[in-house]
N, C-alpha and C positions, 0 to 999 in steps of 0.2 A: 504493500499500499504506501511506501514510502514515494515510489515513481508518482503517485497521484500528487502529494503532498506538493512535489517540486513542480509539476506539470501545473498544477492550479495556482501557483504562487507567482508572484511577479518576477520578472526576469532578475533582478537584484536579489531578491529573496530567494531564488533558486540559485543564482550563482553564490550565494553567501552559503547555502546549505551544502554544495557540492564542495566548495573550498574548505568548509568546517570539516568534513568527510576526510578530505585528502589530507589537511593538517593533522589529524588524528591519525591517519596511517603513515605520516612522515614521522610523528611522534614514535609510532610501535616500532620503525624501522631504526630509529635511533637507539631505542630500547633494545633493540637486536645488536645493534654493536657493542652496546655497554656488555651485553651477554657474553659476545665472544671475547672481549677483552678480559673479561671478568674468567674465561674459559669455563663457562658453563657448559651442560652436557650437550652434545649434538641432538640429542631427542628434545629438549627443552627449546634450544634455537629452531629446529625445524617447526614445533607446534606453532611457535609465535610468527614463523615465515608463512605457514599454511593460512593464518589468521589474517595477514596482511595480504596475500593471495585472494583470499575469499571477499575480503574488503574492495579490492582493486576490481575483482570481476563483479562484484555487485553496483559499484560505481559506473562500469562499463554500461551495465544492464540497465541502469537508470537512465544514463545520458542517452544511449540509442535509442531505447523505447521511447522517450521524450522527444528526440528529433524526430524519427519516424511517425509518430502521431501527428507533429506539427505541420510535417512536410506532408502528410496526407491530407489534413484538414486545407491547408493552403492550396493544394494542387488542387482540391475537387471544390473548394468553397464550401465544405460541410465541418460540423461540429463533431468529433467523437466522444461519445460520454459513456457512461455505464460499461467501461470495458475492465473494470477492477479486476475482476475473477480471471478473466483471460489473460491480462498482463501478468497477473501474479504468477498463473501457471507458466507461461514464458521465464519469467525471471528466475523462479524456483528450479526450472529445468537446467540452468547454466553451472 
């Protein structure tokens, strides 16, 4: 449902939400660097890297879904509403 919040928000609000998610991910990566410097276990590092990967994939899904819907609406001069379940299904499959 996060894609819907971003889609319905103003452009600036959308950008802020995406930027905040990216900043959190960057913070996670910095934490991983610290873990490596502290010689934490490979397993711990990999778990954190997988979390970062998941965040990035979710961001890609949100941004590309938003772009696709906006492109369809603009090209066909229509408003696509009530697609939450369908879009969530697509994003969960990623």
